[in-house]
C-alpha distance (Angstrom), angle and dihedral (degrees) to the residues before:
residue distance angle dihedral
X1 . . .
X2 3.80 . .
X3 3.76 89.2 .
X4 3.84 90.5 52.3
X5 3.83 91.8 50.6
X6 3.79 90.8 50.0
X7 3.79 90.2 50.1
X8 3.83 92.2 51.8
X9 3.78 90.4 47.9
X10 3.78 90.2 51.1
X11 3.83 92.0 51.0
X12 3.80 91.3 48.6
X13 3.81 90.5 50.1
X14 3.81 90.8 51.5
X15 3.82 90.8 51.3
X16 3.80 91.0 50.7
X17 3.81 91.8 48.8
X18 3.82 90.1 49.8
X19 3.80 90.8 53.4
X20 3.79 92.2 49.0
X21 3.83 91.8 48.4
X22 3.83 90.6 51.8
X23 3.79 91.6 48.8
X24 3.80 92.7 47.4
X25 3.79 92.1 47.4
X26 3.78 92.3 60.8
X27 3.78 92.1 48.2
X28 3.81 90.1 46.8
X29 3.80 90.1 53.7
X30 3.81 89.5 53.2
X31 3.79 93.2 49.1
X32 3.81 103.1 38.0
X33 3.81 110.9 23.8
X34 3.81 108.5 114.6
X35 3.78 113.7 -119.1
X36 3.82 121.6 -121.6
X37 3.77 114.5 -94.7
X38 3.78 109.8 -166.3
X39 3.74 128.1 -14.3
X40 3.82 119.3 85.7
X41 3.78 118.6 -110.4
X42 3.80 131.2 -120.8
X43 2.75 125.2 -136.6
X44 33.46 142.0 -31.7
X45 3.58 122.8 81.0
X46 3.80 120.4 70.1
X47 3.77 124.0 -146.6
X48 3.78 123.7 -137.2
X49 3.79 115.4 -75.0
X50 3.83 113.1 -82.5
X51 3.78 120.4 -97.4
X52 3.77 113.0 -86.3
X53 3.78 122.9 -143.0
X54 3.77 123.2 -160.9
X55 3.77 130.7 -2.4
X56 3.77 123.9 -50.7
X57 3.78 121.3 -94.0
X58 3.79 118.5 -82.2
X59 3.78 85.2 -118.5
X60 3.83 86.2 64.4
X61 3.79 89.8 -140.9
X62 3.77 136.0 96.5
X63 3.78 110.1 -146.5
X64 3.78 120.8 -158.6
X65 3.78 116.5 -113.0
X66 3.83 90.8 -122.2
X67 3.82 92.7 63.1
X68 3.80 121.6 93.3
X69 3.79 102.2 -129.6
X70 3.77 144.0 142.5
X71 3.79 114.3 -67.0
X72 3.80 92.8 -122.9
X73 3.82 91.3 63.0
X74 3.80 100.1 36.3
X75 3.78 117.4 111.0
X76 3.81 108.5 -145.6
X77 3.80 111.5 -149.7
X78 3.80 119.6 -152.8
X79 3.83 119.5 -169.4
X80 3.83 111.0 -153.1
X81 3.80 136.6 -169.6
X82 3.82 118.2 -168.6
X83 3.81 124.5 -160.3
X84 3.78 130.9 180.0
X85 3.82 124.3 -122.5
X86 3.83 90.1 -81.3
X87 3.80 93.1 52.4
X88 3.80 96.3 -105.7
X89 3.83 116.2 141.0
X90 3.79 116.6 -105.2
X91 3.79 115.1 -140.6
X92 3.79 133.5 175.7
X93 3.81 96.2 53.5
X94 3.80 122.0 147.5
X95 3.80 130.0 -145.3
X96 3.81 91.6 -96.8
X97 3.82 89.9 66.0
X98 3.81 92.2 66.5
X99 3.79 131.5 76.6
X100 3.81 118.4 -168.6
X101 3.81 125.9 -155.8
X102 3.81 130.5 -173.1
X103 3.80 113.7 -165.2
X104 3.84 86.0 -15.8
X105 3.81 92.8 -56.2
X106 3.85 116.1 119.9
X107 3.81 116.9 -112.4
X108 3.78 130.6 -161.7
X109 3.81 117.3 -113.2
X110 3.80 104.4 -126.5
X111 3.81 101.6 171.1
X112 3.78 130.8 27.7
X113 3.80 130.8 -174.6
X114 3.78 120.3 -169.3
X115 3.78 122.4 -130.7
X116 3.81 93.8 -98.2
X117 3.83 94.8 63.1
X118 3.83 112.4 116.6
X119 3.81 122.6 -96.3
X120 3.81 136.8 -145.8
X121 3.81 115.7 -142.4
X122 3.81 132.2 -171.5
X123 3.82 106.4 -154.0
X124 3.82 111.8 -156.8
X125 3.81 116.3 -167.4
X126 3.82 118.8 -165.0
X127 3.80 106.8 -143.2
X128 3.80 98.1 167.0
X129 3.79 131.9 112.9
X130 3.79 117.2 5.1
X131 3.80 92.7 -6.3
X132 3.79 85.6 81.6
X133 3.81 87.2 80.3
X134 3.79 94.8 55.7
X135 3.78 107.9 31.0
X136 3.81 88.1 137.0
X137 3.79 88.9 67.6
X138 3.81 91.4 51.6
X139 3.80 89.1 50.2
X140 3.78 89.2 51.1
X141 3.81 93.1 52.2
X142 3.81 91.9 45.0
X143 3.81 93.0 49.5
X144 3.80 90.6 50.9
X145 3.82 90.5 50.1
X146 3.80 93.5 50.3
X147 3.79 92.4 47.8
X148 3.82 91.1 50.8
X149 3.81 93.6 57.9
X150 3.79 121.4 92.6
X151 3.83 121.2 -93.7
X152 3.82 95.0 -107.7
X153 3.82 95.3 46.6
X154 3.80 111.4 107.7
X155 3.82 122.3 -144.8
X156 3.81 137.4 -166.4
X157 3.82 120.9 -162.4
X158 3.82 123.8 -145.0
X159 3.79 131.6 174.5
X160 3.80 141.3 162.1
X161 3.81 119.3 -91.2
X162 3.79 136.6 -176.3
X163 3.80 119.2 -124.5
X164 3.79 127.3 -176.9
X165 3.80 124.0 -131.7
X166 3.77 107.4 -178.5
X167 3.79 106.5 -55.3
X168 3.78 93.5 -18.7
X169 3.81 125.4 94.2
X170 3.80 113.6 -150.2
X171 3.79 130.8 -165.7
X172 3.80 111.7 -129.7
X173 3.79 139.0 175.7
X174 3.79 113.0 -108.0
X175 3.80 125.6 -162.8
X176 3.79 105.1 -147.9
X177 3.80 93.1 -179.9
X178 3.78 135.8 1.3
X179 3.82 121.0 -137.8
X180 3.79 113.2 -48.9
X181 3.80 139.8 138.7
X182 3.81 92.0 -145.6
X183 3.79 101.4 117.5
X184 3.80 94.2 -163.9
X185 3.81 90.7 55.6
X186 3.81 90.7 48.4
X187 3.79 95.1 47.7
X188 3.81 89.9 50.6
X189 3.82 88.6 49.5
X190 3.80 90.4 54.4
X191 3.79 89.7 51.0
X192 3.82 89.0 54.8
X193 3.81 96.3 58.7
X194 3.79 113.5 116.8
X195 3.79 138.8 -176.2
X196 3.77 131.5 -79.9
X197 3.79 133.8 -154.6
X198 3.79 91.4 -145.3
X199 3.79 143.4 27.7
X200 3.83 116.1 -116.6
X201 3.79 88.5 178.7
X202 3.82 99.6 152.2
X203 3.80 91.2 44.7
X204 3.81 88.7 53.9
X205 3.81 91.8 53.0
X206 3.80 90.0 49.5
X207 3.79 90.4 50.9
X208 3.79 90.8 53.1
X209 3.81 89.4 58.8
X210 3.80 99.4 36.4
X211 3.81 100.1 38.4
X212 3.80 115.4 15.2
X213 3.82 94.0 42.9
X214 3.79 97.3 27.5
X215 3.82 94.5 118.5
X216 3.82 122.1 66.3
X217 3.82 114.4 -98.4
X218 3.76 123.8 -109.5
X219 3.83 111.8 -98.7
X220 3.81 94.2 -103.0
X221 3.82 90.8 52.9
X222 3.81 96.7 46.9
X223 3.80 109.9 132.5
X224 3.80 90.8 6.6
X225 3.78 103.6 101.2
X226 3.79 124.9 114.3
X227 3.77 145.8 175.8
X228 3.81 115.4 -136.7
X229 3.82 110.9 -170.6
X230 3.80 129.8 -174.7
X231 3.81 103.8 -160.3
X232 3.79 147.0 109.6
X233 3.81 86.8 -121.3
X234 3.82 95.4 -130.6
X235 3.80 106.9 137.2
X236 3.80 120.8 -153.0
X237 3.81 109.9 167.9
X238 3.82 112.7 20.2
X239 3.76 126.8 132.2
X240 3.81 89.8 -156.4
X241 3.80 124.9 71.7
X242 3.78 135.6 -144.5
X243 3.83 95.3 -104.1
X244 3.80 90.9 58.6
X245 3.80 92.5 44.8
X246 3.80 92.4 50.5
X247 3.81 92.8 48.6
X248 3.79 92.2 51.4
X249 3.81 93.0 47.3
X250 3.80 90.8 51.0
X251 3.80 90.2 50.4
X252 3.81 94.4 46.9
X253 3.81 99.0 48.2
X254 3.81 92.6 -131.7
X255 3.79 120.2 154.9
X256 3.80 116.6 -129.5
X257 3.81 122.0 -146.3
X258 3.79 119.6 -179.3
X259 3.79 128.6 -166.4
X260 3.80 97.8 -161.8
X261 3.79 113.6 -149.3
X262 3.80 114.2 -147.9
X263 3.80 101.9 -134.9
X264 3.78 100.9 141.7
X265 3.80 100.6 106.5
X266 3.79 93.5 45.4
X267 3.80 92.3 50.1
X268 3.79 94.9 43.1
X269 3.80 91.8 54.4
X270 3.81 90.0 57.3
X271 3.78 95.5 41.6
X272 3.81 89.1 61.4
X273 3.81 93.6 54.5
X274 3.79 121.0 102.7
X275 3.80 115.1 -87.0
X276 3.81 89.6 -119.4
X277 3.81 91.0 58.7
X278 3.81 114.8 100.6
X279 3.82 88.9 -140.8
X280 3.80 92.9 61.5
X281 3.79 120.0 119.0
X282 3.79 113.6 -157.9
X283 3.77 128.3 -153.0
X284 3.79 108.4 -118.4
X285 3.83 120.6 -119.8
X286 3.82 88.8 -111.5
X287 3.82 90.2 55.6
X288 3.79 92.9 48.7
X289 3.80 90.9 49.2
X290 3.81 91.7 47.8
X291 3.80 89.2 52.2
X292 3.82 91.8 49.0
X293 3.82 93.4 49.1
X294 3.80 93.7 46.1
X295 3.79 104.6 36.5
X296 3.82 107.5 16.4
X297 3.83 107.5 25.0
X298 3.81 94.8 157.9
X299 3.77 93.0 58.4
X300 3.78 121.4 103.4
X301 3.81 113.3 -105.6
X302 3.79 88.9 -126.5
X303 3.80 89.0 66.0
X304 3.80 89.2 68.6
X305 3.79 100.2 30.8
X306 3.81 98.6 101.8
X307 3.81 120.6 44.4
X308 3.80 93.1 -164.1
X309 3.82 91.8 58.9
X310 3.82 91.5 57.7
X311 3.78 118.5 99.1
X312 3.80 123.7 -121.7
X313 3.80 93.0 -103.1
X314 3.83 91.6 50.8
X315 3.80 92.8 48.9
X316 3.78 91.7 49.7
X317 3.82 93.2 47.3
X318 3.81 92.4 49.2
X319 3.80 93.3 47.8
X320 3.79 93.6 49.0
X321 3.80 91.8 48.0
X322 3.80 92.3 50.6
X323 3.80 91.7 49.4
X324 3.78 91.4 48.8
X325 3.80 90.0 49.4
X326 3.82 91.4 49.5
X327 3.80 92.2 52.4
X328 3.80 91.1 48.4
X329 3.80 91.4 50.5
X330 3.79 93.9 48.9
X331 3.80 91.2 47.6
X332 3.80 91.6 48.6
X333 3.81 95.4 48.2
X334 3.80 91.8 47.2
X335 3.80 91.6 48.4
X336 3.82 93.3 45.8
X337 3.79 93.6 51.8
X338 3.81 100.7 38.0
X339 3.80 95.8 -106.0
X340 3.80 129.7 116.8
X341 3.78 142.5 -127.1
X342 3.79 124.6 -129.2
X343 3.80 125.0 -162.5
X344 3.80 118.2 -131.9
X345 3.79 120.8 -174.6
X346 3.81 90.5 -173.9
X347 3.79 140.6 -8.8
X348 3.80 92.8 -81.3
X349 3.80 88.0 61.5
X350 3.81 88.6 43.4
X351 3.80 90.8 60.2
X352 3.80 90.0 51.4
X353 3.82 90.7 48.6
X354 3.81 91.0 49.6
X355 3.80 89.1 54.3
X356 3.82 90.2 52.9
X357 3.81 91.4 49.2
X358 3.81 91.6 50.8
X359 3.80 90.8 49.3
X360 3.81 92.6 49.1
X361 3.79 93.2 48.6
X362 3.79 87.1 56.0
X363 3.82 90.5 55.4
X364 3.80 99.4 49.1
X365 3.77 121.8 122.9
X366 3.79 119.2 -158.3
X367 3.80 123.4 -146.1
X368 3.79 126.6 -172.7
X369 3.81 131.6 -165.2
X370 3.79 143.0 166.4
X371 3.79 111.3 -126.4
X372 3.79 117.8 -115.1
X373 3.82 87.2 -146.9
X374 3.82 103.6 85.5
X375 3.82 97.5 -179.2
X376 3.78 117.8 116.4
X377 3.78 99.2 -147.6
X378 3.81 100.0 140.5
X379 3.80 91.2 -122.2
X380 3.79 129.7 141.6
X381 3.81 114.0 -105.5
X382 3.78 124.0 -158.0
X383 3.79 121.9 -131.0
X384 3.80 125.8 -156.2
X385 3.79 128.0 -176.7
X386 3.81 123.8 -161.0
X387 3.80 126.5 -172.0
X388 3.78 121.4 -144.5
X389 3.78 125.0 -142.5
X390 3.83 99.4 18.4
X391 3.79 115.6 101.7
X392 3.78 112.8 -139.9
X393 3.81 93.5 4.9
X394 3.81 115.0 177.5
X395 3.80 112.1 -146.7
X396 3.81 125.2 -164.5
X397 3.80 111.6 -169.8
X398 3.77 144.2 144.9
X399 3.81 106.8 -71.4
X400 3.78 100.8 -150.4
X401 3.80 150.7 -46.2
X402 3.76 140.2 -131.7
X403 3.80 119.9 -114.5
X404 3.77 124.0 -132.9
X405 3.79 115.2 -108.1
X406 3.78 126.1 -126.2
X407 3.74 146.2 106.5
C-alpha cells in the first residue's frame, strides 16, 4: 500500500514538473529567441458591473449584439478609444462626456463601461507560408501579448493547421484554446500551434464570430470583445469570402485589430522561380479565381487555371493586387468596427504592435444605446461619437452596423 502511494505521488510530481517545463519554455522563447534581421515575413474573477448611464430601455431588456432581434429591442454596443491632440489616450471619462449619433440623429447613452472593464480577445496567428520556418518567433510574440493583458481579460487562441485526407493535405483552422484567463493554459496553447500549407484566413474570421463568440457575453464584458490577428491577410483556401465576414462582424459588434505582416517581397521572389524549383511558392487556384473575379472579370477562367503557365509579369501583377486587396480589407474591417491596423515589417515589429494593441484594449470605453429608428429595413446605419470638453479630441469608434430585416 505504501509503495502504491509513493508511486502515485511520483506520477503526480512528474505531471507537475511537465506543466512547469511547458510554462517555462514559452517564457524562455519570449526572452531568448533571436529576432529576425532582414528577410520579410509571410505570413476567473469578475469585476463589479460597469457603470450605467441613463434609464433602462422601455423594453426592460438588454439584448446581446449577437442575437437576431427586432431593432426596437436591440442594444447597439460601441467600443470607443479617446486620444488628446497629441495622440495620448484619455482615461477617466464618464458617460456624460460622450454624445452618440446614428445617421446624424442624437441617441441616448443607455449603458457605459469604463476602460478598466475586462475584455475577451480571439488571438489569430497566421502560421502559413514562410512562417513555417520561424514559428518559434510567432510563439514568442504571442506569449508576450498574452502576458501583457490584464488578469481578468480572457483569450482564445487560433491558428492554421494542416490535416491529411487521403493523399491530399488541407489547410484548416484550429482552435488551440477557447476563452480563458488561465495564463498557463494559454501559454501551452501557443506552444501547440503548428504550420499550415495554406491560409484559410476568411474561414478563421468566420470561426471567431460563429464559434469563439457564439455565446452572449457576460454583462461586464458587453461590447468588449475583439479579434487580434497576426497575418498578411492574403487568403488562399477559404470557402468564406470577405463580404460575408464583414457582414457578420458588423452584426456581432466585435472590434477587429490587425497586425499586418509585410511579406510581399519574400513571397514575390519565390513566385517568380521556376515551377520545378523547390523554393517556388504557387498561387492557389482560389487566389487566382479571386483575382479574376475582382480585377479581370471578363477573362475566361481557363486563363488563370494553371499557375505554372503564367508569365513572370502576370504572377507579379496578381500577387501585388492580392496584397493590396488584403490591406484594403483589413483597413476597412478595422475602421468599420472601431479597431486599428498596425504595420509590421518583421516579427520584432509585430511584438511592438502587439504591445500597442494590448495597451489600447485596456483603454477602451464601451457605450450602448437603443436606436430611435425602429424600422427594420436591413440597411446600414452610420454611428458617430463626439467627446465633450476635450479640445482636439481624436475618437476611434465603431462606424456603423446593419439592421435585421423584417416586418
